[in-house]
MIVO-621689 format. One record per residue (C-alpha): x, y, z. Coordinates in Angstrom, 3 decimals, always signed. Last residue first. Layout:
// residues N
BAFI        xx        yy        zz
BAFI         X         Y         Z
...
***
This chain:
// residues 403
BAFI        xx        yy        zz
BAFI    +3.480   +93.945    -4.516
BAFI    +3.313   +96.741    -7.138
BAFI    +0.081   +98.111    -5.620
BAFI    -2.221   +97.699    -8.613
BAFI    -0.396   +94.712   -10.096
BAFI    -0.462   +92.804    -6.816
BAFI    -4.126   +93.614    -6.363
BAFI    -4.972   +92.342    -9.839
BAFI    -2.822   +89.234    -9.315
BAFI    -4.751   +88.375    -6.157
BAFI    -8.058   +89.045    -7.920
BAFI    -7.027   +86.504   -10.563
BAFI    -5.773   +87.182   -14.098
BAFI    -6.399   +84.647   -16.829
BAFI    -3.228   +83.431   -18.668
BAFI    -2.727   +84.862   -22.152
BAFI    +0.549   +86.707   -21.564
BAFI    +2.278   +83.859   -19.758
BAFI    +4.978   +82.752   -22.205
BAFI    +6.129   +86.314   -22.848
BAFI    +6.727   +86.811   -19.133
BAFI    +9.789   +84.542   -19.135
BAFI   +11.568   +86.602   -21.778
BAFI   +10.666   +89.779   -19.910
BAFI   +12.195   +88.358   -16.726
BAFI   +15.544   +87.665   -18.377
BAFI   +15.650   +91.134   -19.930
BAFI   +14.734   +92.633   -16.567
BAFI   +17.608   +90.751   -14.944
BAFI   +20.068   +92.311   -17.377
BAFI   +18.894   +95.816   -16.482
BAFI   +18.801   +95.077   -12.754
BAFI   +22.498   +94.226   -12.831
BAFI   +24.393   +91.040   -11.954
BAFI   +22.872   +88.610   -14.454
BAFI   +26.177   +87.734   -16.144
BAFI   +27.831   +85.233   -13.835
BAFI   +24.756   +84.032   -11.978
BAFI   +23.140   +83.300   -15.323
BAFI   +26.183   +81.346   -16.565
BAFI   +26.266   +79.286   -13.383
BAFI   +22.533   +78.634   -13.694
BAFI   +22.919   +77.502   -17.309
BAFI   +25.879   +75.251   -16.429
BAFI   +23.873   +73.693   -13.589
BAFI   +21.003   +73.031   -15.985
BAFI   +23.325   +71.365   -18.472
BAFI   +24.898   +69.241   -15.723
BAFI   +21.495   +68.013   -14.598
BAFI   +20.458   +67.144   -18.169
BAFI   +23.747   +65.274   -18.761
BAFI   +23.291   +63.328   -15.522
BAFI   +19.789   +62.368   -16.608
BAFI   +20.959   +61.159   -20.012
BAFI   +23.797   +59.119   -18.463
BAFI   +21.562   +57.432   -15.898
BAFI   +18.985   +56.507   -18.525
BAFI   +21.780   +55.192   -20.772
BAFI   +23.014   +52.922   -17.969
BAFI   +19.476   +51.660   -17.462
BAFI   +19.194   +50.956   -21.195
BAFI   +22.513   +49.082   -21.223
BAFI   +21.478   +47.027   -18.203
BAFI   +18.358   +45.961   -20.097
BAFI   +14.642   +46.667   -20.035
BAFI   +15.366   +49.912   -18.240
BAFI   +14.977   +51.140   -14.671
BAFI   +15.722   +54.849   -14.408
BAFI   +12.592   +56.808   -13.554
BAFI   +10.333   +54.153   -12.076
BAFI   +13.121   +52.562   -10.036
BAFI   +14.455   +55.872    -8.711
BAFI   +11.010   +56.884    -7.492
BAFI   +10.477   +53.454    -5.915
BAFI   +13.757   +53.613    -3.957
BAFI   +13.116   +57.211    -2.863
BAFI    +9.662   +56.424    -1.400
BAFI    +6.651   +57.517    -3.429
BAFI    +5.310   +53.994    -3.951
BAFI    +3.995   +52.666    -7.268
BAFI    +6.302   +49.717    -7.987
BAFI    +6.765   +48.282    -4.500
BAFI    +3.229   +49.343    -3.649
BAFI    +1.933   +47.196    -6.486
BAFI    +4.018   +44.282    -5.195
BAFI    +2.625   +44.721    -1.678
BAFI    -0.896   +44.602    -3.050
BAFI    -0.034   +41.371    -4.879
BAFI    +1.398   +39.920    -1.662
BAFI    -1.680   +40.939    +0.329
BAFI    -4.041   +39.376    -2.228
BAFI    -2.006   +36.160    -2.141
BAFI    -2.239   +36.126    +1.660
BAFI    -5.998   +36.599    +1.428
BAFI    -6.212   +33.498    -0.759
BAFI    -4.170   +31.576    +1.809
BAFI    -6.602   +32.462    +4.571
BAFI    -9.585   +31.870    +2.284
BAFI    -8.373   +28.269    +1.656
BAFI    -7.563   +27.501    +5.307
BAFI   -11.215   +27.348    +6.305
BAFI   -12.059   +24.651    +3.763
BAFI    -8.938   +22.675    +4.696
BAFI    -9.843   +22.851    +8.382
BAFI   -13.354   +21.603    +7.661
BAFI   -12.073   +18.784    +5.421
BAFI    -9.576   +17.426    +7.950
BAFI    -5.967   +18.377    +7.598
BAFI    -3.318   +15.693    +7.063
BAFI    -0.259   +16.822    +8.973
BAFI    +3.274   +15.714    +8.257
BAFI    +6.346   +15.556   +10.487
BAFI    +9.547   +17.510    +9.803
BAFI    +9.068   +20.314   +12.332
BAFI   +10.751   +23.723   +12.738
BAFI   +10.483   +25.323    +9.290
BAFI    +7.199   +23.645    +8.301
BAFI    +5.660   +24.789   +11.579
BAFI    +6.853   +28.360   +11.173
BAFI    +5.409   +28.541    +7.664
BAFI    +2.121   +27.034    +8.831
BAFI    +1.818   +29.671   +11.568
BAFI    +2.659   +32.429    +9.089
BAFI    -0.084   +31.225    +6.728
BAFI    -2.660   +30.802    +9.482
BAFI    -2.533   +34.475   +10.443
BAFI    -5.411   +34.684   +12.931
BAFI    -4.063   +38.122   +13.965
BAFI    -3.610   +37.055   +17.612
BAFI    -2.095   +33.702   +16.676
BAFI    +0.214   +35.250   +14.075
BAFI    +1.283   +37.926   +16.583
BAFI    +2.090   +35.227   +19.137
BAFI    +4.129   +33.273   +16.597
BAFI    +6.108   +36.346   +15.574
BAFI    +6.769   +37.218   +19.205
BAFI    +7.800   +33.627   +19.846
BAFI   +10.172   +33.795   +16.867
BAFI   +11.778   +36.970   +18.219
BAFI   +12.310   +35.357   +21.653
BAFI   +13.602   +32.233   +19.936
BAFI   +16.345   +34.257   +18.263
BAFI   +17.277   +35.917   +21.563
BAFI   +17.519   +32.501   +23.284
BAFI   +19.592   +31.164   +20.395
BAFI   +22.190   +33.835   +21.088
BAFI   +22.042   +33.425   +24.877
BAFI   +22.318   +29.556   +24.789
BAFI   +20.287   +28.131   +27.701
BAFI   +16.997   +27.765   +25.746
BAFI   +13.909   +26.657   +27.670
BAFI   +12.995   +30.216   +28.694
BAFI   +13.005   +31.199   +25.004
BAFI    +9.855   +29.217   +24.168
BAFI   +10.304   +28.005   +20.589
BAFI    +9.603   +24.310   +21.101
BAFI    +6.631   +24.691   +23.428
BAFI    +5.080   +27.538   +21.446
BAFI    +5.586   +25.548   +18.231
BAFI    +3.860   +22.503   +19.648
BAFI    +0.979   +24.660   +20.965
BAFI    +0.526   +26.407   +17.601
BAFI    +0.558   +23.110   +15.742
BAFI    -2.148   +21.774   +18.031
BAFI    -4.245   +24.893   +17.460
BAFI    -3.685   +24.637   +13.719
BAFI    -4.796   +20.993   +13.831
BAFI    -8.278   +22.174   +14.636
BAFI   -10.533   +23.345   +17.440
BAFI    -9.288   +26.721   +18.662
BAFI    -7.563   +28.234   +15.636
BAFI   -10.254   +27.283   +13.142
BAFI   -13.052   +28.270   +15.491
BAFI   -11.572   +31.736   +15.903
BAFI   -11.073   +31.980   +12.151
BAFI   -14.669   +31.003   +11.470
BAFI   -15.932   +33.544   +14.019
BAFI   -13.725   +36.267   +12.545
BAFI   -15.116   +35.557    +9.070
BAFI   -18.689   +35.707   +10.347
BAFI   -17.944   +39.003   +12.131
BAFI   -16.358   +40.382    +8.967
BAFI   -19.453   +39.554    +6.926
BAFI   -21.690   +41.169    +9.553
BAFI   -19.543   +44.297    +9.528
BAFI   -19.500   +44.440    +5.739
BAFI   -23.287   +44.190    +5.660
BAFI   -23.631   +46.912    +8.300
BAFI   -21.176   +49.164    +6.491
BAFI   -23.127   +48.709    +3.275
BAFI   -26.355   +49.517    +5.089
BAFI   -24.706   +52.549    +6.700
BAFI   -23.452   +53.772    +3.341
BAFI   -26.936   +53.527    +1.889
BAFI   -28.290   +55.178    +5.047
BAFI   -25.865   +58.075    +4.642
BAFI   -26.579   +58.488    +0.950
BAFI   -30.275   +58.694    +1.686
BAFI   -29.574   +61.195    +4.463
BAFI   -27.513   +63.279    +2.033
BAFI   -30.392   +63.259    -0.444
BAFI   -32.775   +64.416    +2.255
BAFI   -30.261   +67.095    +3.272
BAFI   -30.011   +68.283    -0.325
BAFI   -33.787   +68.547    -0.457
BAFI   -33.737   +70.564    +2.754
BAFI   -31.045   +72.838    +1.307
BAFI   -33.139   +73.342    -1.798
BAFI   -36.141   +74.161    +0.345
BAFI   -34.064   +76.521    +2.452
BAFI   -32.698   +78.224    -0.648
BAFI   -36.215   +78.698    -1.887
BAFI   -37.253   +80.138    +1.456
BAFI   -34.144   +82.298    +1.780
BAFI   -35.425   +85.454    +3.369
BAFI   -32.615   +85.921    +5.927
BAFI   -30.093   +86.455    +3.140
BAFI   -26.337   +85.760    +3.195
BAFI   -24.384   +88.421    +1.381
BAFI   -22.824   +87.191    -1.811
BAFI   -19.079   +86.369    -2.198
BAFI   -19.659   +82.724    -3.234
BAFI   -18.468   +81.490    +0.173
BAFI   -21.126   +83.636    +1.820
BAFI   -20.695   +87.221    +3.011
BAFI   -21.543   +87.853    +6.649
BAFI   -19.216   +90.723    +7.526
BAFI   -16.658   +88.533    +9.305
BAFI   -16.570   +86.086    +6.380
BAFI   -15.876   +88.807    +3.848
BAFI   -13.221   +90.245    +6.144
BAFI   -11.429   +86.879    +6.379
BAFI   -11.769   +86.389    +2.622
BAFI    -9.967   +89.678    +2.007
BAFI    -7.027   +88.423    +4.087
BAFI    -6.084   +86.208    +1.115
BAFI    -5.048   +89.384    -0.717
BAFI    -2.002   +89.699    +1.609
BAFI    -0.173   +93.034    +1.512
BAFI    -3.022   +94.903    -0.225
BAFI    -5.548   +93.176    +2.040
BAFI    -3.753   +94.490    +5.140
BAFI    -3.532   +97.959    +3.624
BAFI    -7.257   +97.806    +2.977
BAFI    -7.975   +96.771    +6.553
BAFI    -5.889   +99.696    +7.855
BAFI    -7.780  +102.078    +5.578
BAFI   -11.002  +100.709    +7.041
BAFI   -13.132   +98.188    +5.146
BAFI   -16.921   +98.085    +4.640
BAFI   -18.402   +95.532    +2.223
BAFI   -21.989   +96.460    +1.360
BAFI   -21.720   +95.514    -2.306
BAFI   -18.935   +92.916    -2.888
BAFI   -17.633   +93.161    -6.471
BAFI   -18.299   +96.874    -6.843
BAFI   -17.373   +97.357    -3.182
BAFI   -13.951   +95.816    -3.865
BAFI   -13.169   +98.210    -6.717
BAFI   -14.370  +101.229    -4.753
BAFI   -12.220  +100.322    -1.724
BAFI    -9.175   +99.748    -3.973
BAFI    -9.650  +103.183    -5.537
BAFI   -10.145  +104.694    -2.093
BAFI    -6.847  +103.148    -0.978
BAFI    -5.121  +104.546    -4.053
BAFI    -6.492  +108.026    -3.316
BAFI    -5.460  +107.740    +0.345
BAFI    -1.783  +107.133    -0.448
BAFI    +0.033  +103.785    -0.578
BAFI    +3.669  +104.334    +0.521
BAFI    +3.322  +102.221    +3.667
BAFI    +2.174   +99.350    +1.488
BAFI    +5.248   +99.577    -0.728
BAFI    +7.833   +99.715    +2.051
BAFI    +6.325   +96.783    +3.921
BAFI    +5.861   +94.715    +0.785
BAFI    +9.469   +95.281    -0.343
BAFI   +10.905   +94.419    +3.062
BAFI    +8.684   +91.345    +3.317
BAFI    +9.923   +90.058    -0.052
BAFI   +13.585   +90.509    +0.916
BAFI   +13.043   +88.700    +4.247
BAFI   +11.013   +85.960    +2.563
BAFI   +13.831   +85.062    +0.161
BAFI   +16.368   +84.789    +2.970
BAFI   +13.910   +82.777    +5.066
BAFI   +13.300   +80.380    +2.177
BAFI   +17.031   +79.723    +1.799
BAFI   +17.248   +78.880    +5.516
BAFI   +14.253   +76.561    +5.295
BAFI   +15.656   +74.824    +2.224
BAFI   +18.963   +73.982    +3.905
BAFI   +20.941   +72.266    +1.103
BAFI   +22.998   +69.404    +2.567
BAFI   +22.027   +66.799    -0.014
BAFI   +19.128   +67.761    -2.248
BAFI   +18.027   +64.205    -3.098
BAFI   +14.397   +63.824    -2.000
BAFI   +13.110   +66.847    -3.962
BAFI    +9.764   +68.252    -2.845
BAFI   +11.105   +71.270    -0.940
BAFI   +13.771   +71.901    -3.583
BAFI   +11.234   +72.047    -6.413
BAFI    +8.881   +74.196    -4.376
BAFI   +11.718   +76.630    -3.691
BAFI   +12.585   +76.828    -7.393
BAFI    +8.970   +77.499    -8.325
BAFI    +8.740   +80.108    -5.570
BAFI   +11.816   +81.884    -6.956
BAFI   +10.326   +82.058   -10.451
BAFI    +6.963   +83.197    -9.116
BAFI    +8.692   +85.983    -7.159
BAFI   +10.580   +87.111   -10.267
BAFI    +7.448   +86.970   -12.404
BAFI    +5.558   +89.065    -9.874
BAFI    +8.451   +91.555    -9.850
BAFI    +8.396   +91.809   -13.622
BAFI    +4.656   +92.309   -13.715
BAFI    +4.765   +94.961   -11.014
BAFI    +7.521   +96.791   -12.860
BAFI   +11.058   +96.602   -11.513
BAFI   +12.794   +99.951   -11.062
BAFI   +12.040   +99.980    -7.341
BAFI   +14.416   +97.151    -6.464
BAFI   +12.971   +95.328    -3.439
BAFI   +12.945   +91.899    -5.194
BAFI   +16.493   +92.118    -6.608
BAFI   +18.224   +90.464    -3.632
BAFI   +15.946   +87.447    -4.008
BAFI   +17.568   +86.577    -7.345
BAFI   +20.953   +85.778    -5.783
BAFI   +19.550   +83.756    -2.884
BAFI   +17.316   +81.771    -5.232
BAFI   +20.219   +81.177    -7.652
BAFI   +22.434   +79.840    -4.853
BAFI   +19.656   +77.450    -3.830
BAFI   +19.325   +76.294    -7.454
BAFI   +23.087   +75.710    -7.634
BAFI   +23.081   +73.642    -4.429
BAFI   +20.162   +71.561    -5.675
BAFI   +22.011   +70.888    -8.956
BAFI   +25.151   +69.862    -7.084
BAFI   +23.202   +67.492    -4.855
BAFI   +21.529   +65.884    -7.864
BAFI   +24.960   +65.477    -9.516
BAFI   +26.237   +63.676    -6.396
BAFI   +23.093   +61.483    -6.584
BAFI   +23.792   +60.125   -10.058
BAFI   +26.629   +57.587   -10.033
BAFI   +26.998   +56.229    -6.494
BAFI   +23.525   +56.902    -5.161
BAFI   +21.951   +55.732    -8.420
BAFI   +23.950   +52.490    -8.392
BAFI   +22.807   +51.850    -4.814
BAFI   +19.225   +52.569    -5.886
BAFI   +19.479   +50.078    -8.754
BAFI   +20.711   +47.357    -6.417
BAFI   +18.031   +48.187    -3.858
BAFI   +15.316   +48.039    -6.496
BAFI   +16.587   +44.711    -7.851
BAFI   +16.756   +43.231    -4.347
BAFI   +13.247   +44.474    -3.572
BAFI   +11.981   +42.872    -6.780
BAFI   +13.626   +39.587    -5.833
BAFI   +11.821   +39.599    -2.482
BAFI    +8.503   +40.423    -4.132
BAFI    +8.879   +37.638    -6.699
BAFI   +10.022   +35.166    -4.030
BAFI    +6.881   +35.886    -2.011
BAFI    +4.718   +35.661    -5.136
BAFI    +6.090   +32.194    -6.015
BAFI    +5.729   +30.881    -2.460
BAFI    +2.212   +32.255    -2.257
BAFI    +1.356   +30.646    -5.591
BAFI    +2.777   +27.336    -4.351
BAFI    +0.681   +27.575    -1.206
BAFI    -2.430   +28.293    -3.217
BAFI    -1.911   +25.203    -5.389
BAFI    -1.106   +23.050    -2.355
BAFI    -4.275   +24.205    -0.639
BAFI    -6.406   +23.676    -3.755
BAFI    -5.241   +20.068    -3.998
BAFI    -2.741   +17.786    -5.744
BAFI    -0.365   +20.489    -6.881
BAFI    +1.946   +19.555    -9.782
BAFI    +5.540   +19.719    -8.638
BAFI    +7.434   +22.718   -10.041
BAFI    +7.197   +24.437    -6.657
BAFI    +9.744   +21.970    -5.280
BAFI    +8.307   +19.666    -2.576
BAFI    +7.864   +20.895    +0.985
BAFI    +4.341   +22.043    +0.174
BAFI    +3.450   +18.507    -0.831
BAFI    +4.498   +16.827    +2.374
BAFI    +2.653   +19.493    +4.355
BAFI    -0.601   +18.655    +2.587
BAFI    -0.416   +14.920    +3.133
BAFI    +0.352   +12.019    +0.834
BAFI    -0.796    +8.649    +2.261
BAFI    +1.784    +5.893    +1.960
BAFI    +1.300    +3.454    -0.943
BAFI    +0.000    +0.000    +0.000
***
């Protein structure tokens, strides 16, 4: 008579063996996905190490040059000979560079906060001087303009100066004086509005109850799943396997200090698996530390299937995160990984060339753009690309008061 083949015998075979049951098939998929994710991490780390060695020094140099450019350009902000449009363009240019540095993960030792403070000090000096120079006729012009858009709005000269410095402060005054989010005064005679609001509330309540019903169904489903898992771990071979592992891995039974520390970590892992109803980790530990075989009964097998299926879902989710994450390793992978080593090498080389070109341009600009006249020429070239953009109320105020 041939010996009976059990589940744990099969999972110890090479993954090329044909699975004899759903459990073995799922286990082999888990093993395959686990190796895939581990190999992907190795590839990402290898590529990242190459990036750090070959490319990152150029990234640091570029960031340093951009910071130097910000400091240089900021000195021109208070210059009175700049037009409002030129000064706005200059400030936008500096803000773009600051945003780039703030969101860049490879800027080296560049202190973005310190660079920002230098820029802000020059901008604040200009704003302070300009606002103090606003005469009463200009304030009245601003008051008239705002009252045309917001009838009934009352602002003191001090309020107007505040708005001139920071246009966002206008919304604070609108709110204080009872203007709605759309800029219109809120009305006490809003019967139609009330009816519409009531209808919206009814619709919101319908949405709420739909969401509540879905939540209720999900909660019931989760409770049933938790009950099955609890039963699985209390009255099946998994419970026996857990107890055997706990006995074998208990650190208090190990005299060797090194092995004792290892068993302490394994016991923590085992305890977490028991608490989280993680049957996959429990099975992995059992296979690692015991050579005997277990033939699961039908109920245990049926309950193990969704556990292993969930593990596959988790591994696939992890793989997506490996590719789509915003961590430095993932960013480098998406930008530079090629279909071949030659393509990856070319990606590195092209990026380094682009960084060096930009640094050369900045160095050249810092060398020649030392007078307000030359800076104006640079700003005018940049302005030409923005002539047809719509103007906002903030831009209108900035243009009026040369902020």
